[in-house]
Structures are given as structure tokens and as C-alpha cells.
TORKERO-764163 format. One line per 10 residues: number of its first residue (from 0); for each residue x, y, z of C-alpha. Coordinates in steps of 0.05 Angstrom, whole numbers, plus 32768, in hexadecimal, padded with zeros to 4 digits. Example, Ala and Ser with C-alpha at 12.3 -4.5 7.8 and 13.67 -1.06 7.14 Angstrom:
BEGIN
0) 80F6,7FA6,809C  8111,7FEB,808F
END
This chain:
BEGIN
0) 8E06,844B,829C  8DCB,842E,8276  8D8A,8454,8276  8D57,843A,82A7  8D1A,841A,8287  8CDD,8446,8285  8CA2,8433,82B2  8C66,8419,828F  8C2D,844B,8293  8BEF,842D,82B3
10) 8BAC,843D,8295  8B78,8458,82C4  8B3D,8429,82CE  8B15,8458,82FB  8B06,84A0,82E8  8B18,84D7,8319  8ADF,84ED,8346  8AC1,852F,8334  8AE4,8568,8358  8AC3,8580,8397
20) 8ABD,85CB,839B  8A90,8606,8393  8A64,85EA,83CB  8A53,85AB,83A3  8A3E,856B,83C5  8A46,852A,839F  8A22,84E8,83A9  8A58,84B1,83A9  8A27,847F,8389  8A0C,84A6,834E
30) 8A3E,84E0,834B  8A08,8515,8347  8A1D,8559,835F  89EF,8582,838C  89F5,85CA,83A2  89E0,85B8,83E9  89D3,857B,8413  8991,8592,8432  8957,8575,840C  8983,8547,83E1
40) 89A5,851B,8416  8983,84F8,8451  8993,8514,8496  89BE,84E8,84C3  89D1,84EB,850D  8A02,84B1,8509  8A47,84C0,8526  8A65,84AC,84E2  8A41,84E5,84BF  8A37,8515,84F9
50) 8A68,8549,84DE  8A3F,8552,849E  89FB,8540,84BC  89E5,851B,847D  89ED,84D6,845E  8A20,84D5,8425  89ED,84B8,83F3  89B9,84E3,83D2  896F,84D5,83DF  8964,84B6,8399
60) 899D,8485,83A3  8983,8472,83E8  893F,8462,83C8  8961,8438,8393  898A,8412,83C6  894C,8403,83EE  8927,83EA,83B0  8962,83BD,839E  8961,839D,83E4  8916,8394,83DF
70) 891E,836C,839F  895A,8346,83B9  893D,8334,83FE  88F4,8331,83EA  88DD,8353,842B  88D3,839D,843A  88E5,8395,8483  8925,8370,8476  8938,83A2,8440  892D,83DB,8470
80) 8958,83BB,84A6  898F,83AE,8473  898E,83F7,8461  8994,8409,84AB  89D2,83DE,84B0  89F1,83FF,8473  89E1,8447,8488  89EB,843E,84D4  89A2,844D,84E3  897D,8435,8521
90) 8950,83FA,8510  890E,83F1,8533  88D1,83C8,851F  88A3,83FD,853D  88C2,8433,8510  88B7,8407,84D3  886F,83FA,84E8  8865,8445,84F1  8881,8450,84AA  8852,841B,848E
100) 8817,8440,84AC  882A,8486,8497  8858,8481,845A  8822,8481,8425  8840,8491,83E1  887F,84AF,83FF  88C2,848C,83FF  88C3,8458,8437  890D,845A,8443  890F,84A7,8447
110) 88D2,84A5,8475  88F5,8473,84A1  8934,849E,84A4  8909,84DB,84B6  88EA,84B6,84F1  892D,84A0,850C  893B,84EB,8515  8902,84F7,8546  8914,8503,858E  8909,84BC,85A5
120) 893D,849F,8575  8968,84DB,8561  89A9,84C3,8582  89A2,8479,8571  89C8,8452,853C  89CC,840A,8526  89FC,83FD,855F  89C1,8409,858E  8999,83D7,8567  89CF,83A2,8571
130) 89D5,83B1,85BB  898A,83AB,85C4  8989,8368,859F  89C2,834F,85CA  899C,8362,8609  8960,833A,85F1  898E,82FE,85EB  896E,82E7,85AA  897B,82EB,8560  8961,8326,8539
140) 8917,831E,852C  88FC,8331,84E9  88B3,832F,8501  8890,836E,851B  889F,8376,8565  889B,83AA,859B  88D7,83DA,859E  890A,83D3,85D5  88F9,8418,85F0  88B1,8408,85FD
150) 886F,83FC,85DC  8856,841F,859D  8821,8455,8599  87E9,8422,85A1  87BB,8432,85DA  87CC,847D,85DA  8795,84B1,85D0  8795,84D1,858C  8794,8515,85AD  87D7,8507,85D0
160) 87F6,84F0,858F  87DD,852D,856B  87F5,855B,85A3  883B,853E,85AB  8846,8520,8566  8855,84D8,8551  8891,84AF,8566  8889,84A7,85B1  8875,8469,85D7  8839,8467,8605
170) 8862,8474,8644  8883,84B0,8624  8840,84CE,8611  8826,84C6,8659  8866,84E3,8676  8864,851F,8647  881B,852C,8657  882A,8529,86A2  8865,8559,869B  883B,8589,8671
180) 8804,858A,86A5  8837,8598,86DC  8858,85D2,86B5  8817,85F3,86A0  87F2,85EA,86E2  87D6,862E,86F6  87E8,864E,86B3  87AC,866F,8691  87A0,8680,8648  87DA,8659,862A
190) 87E8,8673,85E4  8801,8646,85AC  8847,8663,85B3  8849,8655,85FE  882C,8610,85F2  8865,8600,85C3  8898,8619,85F6  8879,85EF,862E  887A,85B2,8600  88C4,85BF,85F2
200) 88D2,85C1,863C  88AE,857F,8649  88D0,855B,860F  8915,8571,8622  8908,8564,866C  88F6,851D,8659  8936,8516,8630  8960,8530,866A  893F,8500,869B  894A,84C3,866E
210) 8991,84D7,865D  89A0,84DF,86A7  8986,8499,86B4  89B7,847E,8681  89F0,84A7,869C  89F3,84D3,865D  89F7,851E,8658  89C0,8542,8631  89E1,8587,8627  89B7,8598,85EA
220) 8976,8586,860D  898A,85B0,8649  8999,85EC,861D  8957,85E4,85F8  8931,85E1,863A  8954,861F,8656  8945,8645,8616  88FB,8634,861C  88FB,8648,8665  891C,868A,8653
230) 88E9,8697,861C  88B0,868C,864F  88D3,86B8,8683  88D3,8680,86B5  891D,8673,86B6  8936,866E,86FE  895F,86AE,86F7  8921,86D3,86DD  88F0,86BD,8713  88EB,86D9,875A
240) 88DF,86AB,8795  8896,86B8,878C  8872,86D6,8750  884B,8703,877E  888C,8722,8797  889C,873A,8751  8858,875A,874B  885E,877C,878F  889D,87A0,8778  8874,87C5,8743
250) 883D,87DA,8774  8838,8814,87A5  8850,8802,87EB  880B,87FE,880B  87EC,87D7,87D1  8828,87A9,87CF  8824,8799,881A  87D9,878B,8814  87E4,875E,87D7  881C,8739,87FA
260) 87F1,872E,8838  87B9,8711,880E  87E7,86DE,87EC  881C,86D2,8821  8800,86E9,8864  882B,86E2,88A3  8814,86AB,88D2  87EC,86BF,890E  8819,86CD,894A  8809,86A5,8989
270) 87F0,86CE,89C4  882C,86BE,89EF  885B,86D9,89BA  8836,8718,89A7  885F,8759,89B2  8890,873B,89E3  88BF,8776,89DB  8884,87A7,89E2  889C,87C7,89A1  8856,87CF,8985
280) 883B,87EC,89C6  8875,881D,89CC  886B,8836,8985  8820,883F,898F  882A,8861,89D2  8866,888F,89C8  885F,889D,897E  8816,8897,8969  87FC,88AB,89AE  882B,88E7,89B5
290) 8819,88FE,896F  87CF,88F8,897E  87D9,8920,89BE  87FE,8957,8998  87C7,8960,8964  8791,895D,8999  8773,891B,8983  874E,88F5,89B8  8754,88AB,89A9  876D,886B,89C8
300) 87B5,887B,89B6  87B4,88BF,89D9  8796,889D,8A17  87CE,8869,8A15  8800,88A2,8A13  87DF,88C5,8A4E  87DD,8885,8A77  8827,8879,8A69  883A,88C1,8A7B  8815,88BD,8ABD
310) 884A,888E,8AD7  8880,88C3,8ACE  885B,8902,8AE5  886A,8921,8B29  882B,8935,8B50  8829,895A,8B93  8805,8936,8BCB  87BE,894B,8BDB  87AA,8955,8C23  875F,8957,8C29
320) 8744,8974,8C6B  8788,8986,8C89  879F,89CB,8CA1  87DC,89F0,8C8A  8806,89DE,8CC7  87FC,8995,8CBB  880F,899C,8C71  884F,89C2,8C83  8862,8990,8CB8  8858,8958,8C85
330) 8883,897B,8C51  88BC,8995,8C7D  88B6,8965,8CB6  88AC,8971,8D00  88D6,89AB,8D1C  88E3,8988,8D5E  88C3,896B,8D9B  8892,899D,8DB8  88AA,89DA,8D92
END
């Protein structure tokens, strides 16, 4: 049998990728190895990269790609939107306008990515952008426009923006301020730590409400809210029916009853319903009155006791002005007719 011809060896045209190991993270565009992703790769909440939590390209490559699109398309806004398509980021004209106002000398693309991670946009991707554009029933506009979620920060007091941070629309700022006022009503001397916890409660409460309106579940927001409630000791399982009740438990009985009566007094009993069972009168008569009589105290309670006892005492009849024969005849009866 003749020997089979040997296969021709193919030359490699692409070099093998650098081995991944020893906690190294490689950028697929430039091949640079990094010891960690944090600080070197942009954060991403896209479902495609959710396992790692970061985009696969390093920050320097992301800047270079954005600069290439700027030169190719000749427009910063179009270049930013093209990068959102490539990296599955949520596109919004209002976010881009915000970046234009605050970016300064920093990288615009990285500033944009950072603002897509704020609470208002954290779970949105480019799919949400496409859905919103379909709802509008028009082609994608490249001119500045109001975001689908609402208006921008225009018309909002600077104090509100400074208190809650940037990234919310006007309605969200008003809603958060209303919720904060409700939660802190009656609370005195709010420390910075408590203020941060109350803000956390309001923000997550808003997320839960909006997720519920969409039919979504906000498990993370619910957990964050319960943690903040627990830290403030106002979690439902930590609070009594009334805060005064909890204080009463720590007080002496008499002081506690007085305090309770000051804050939650019993309603006044109508006259027709007062002491229908005569329980109060019986206690005052037979307990307080008897005790007063025993110790020789002369007061209204001892007189009540005496008046009550008079009904049960046996008294011999008094015969004023009668002779003994008449008294005996009255007691023993008449002995007979005439004798």
C-alpha cells in the first residue's frame, strides 16, 4: 500500500492571543494586559457584559474609537451615538447635553458612560433607545431634543440639584423632595448620616414605584430601602404601634400611665354609659371605704361604706312613749281575747 501524501502545513497568519491567567485582563483591541478591570475598563450594565460588569475595551481604546468616529462623521453628537450603538449604551440627547456642560477637559465618552450609570438610566441599553424612537414614530433625530423620560434639569432650583445630584428630570426632583419632606416630617436634628439614609429611602422608593408602574420587579431597590430603614431603626419589625408605647415600657408604671394619658388619652365616656356595671362604685365602697373605716379615716369613702352597710344591719324597733306591756305584746303577740 502506497504511503499517503503528507498534508501541507499551513502557516499561521494570526498570532495566538496572549494567555489569560494570573488575574490578567486583556483589551481585545490593543492587547494590553491589566492586573484589574476597575479603573482601566469602563463600567457597563448591559446584559451582554453583566457577568463581568465592564466593557471589554480599555478606556484608552474607547477614547481612540470615539476620536475616530468624530473625524469620520464630523459631528460629536453623531459620534457619541455611534459609540452607544457599538457598546450597547443607552443614547439620550439630554445625557449628551449634560456631558457638554460638565465634561470640561475630561474624556467626553467616558463622562457619557459614567452618566448612563446613574439611577435614572442604570438599567437602560441601546434597545431602550430603539424602543423609544419607535414609540415616537419618527426617524432618529440628531438634533438636541428632550429625553423620552421627561424634561431636563432646566427650571429646577440649584439647591435641589446640589442636594440630590445631577441626572434627574424636573418631575423626579419634585417627587424626591416631596418624599423627603414626608419621611422627615417631625424628625428633629437630622445628622448628615441620617440625611443620607433618608435620601436613600426616597430614591429607592421612587425606583420601586416606577418599576411597579412598568410591571417590573425592583428587588435591589427594595433591599436597599429596607437596609436604610433598618439603619434608622424604623423598620416595621423594629417599631411599635406608637413610638410613645416604646418609651412607656422603659418608665415606672405611674409615670408611664401619665405619659400615655398625655399623648393618647381615652375618650370621655358619655354620662349614660358611665359605670354601668357599678364596678367603680363597688371598688370605692367595699375596698377603699372598708380600708378607710379600718384605719379610722373619716372621708367620703368611709361614709359611702357606712351608707352601704346600713342596708344590711339589723336594728331593734324603738317604741317611744310605750309601756312594757305594750312592747311585750308587740313582740310576742296578744295572748288571747280578754286574758
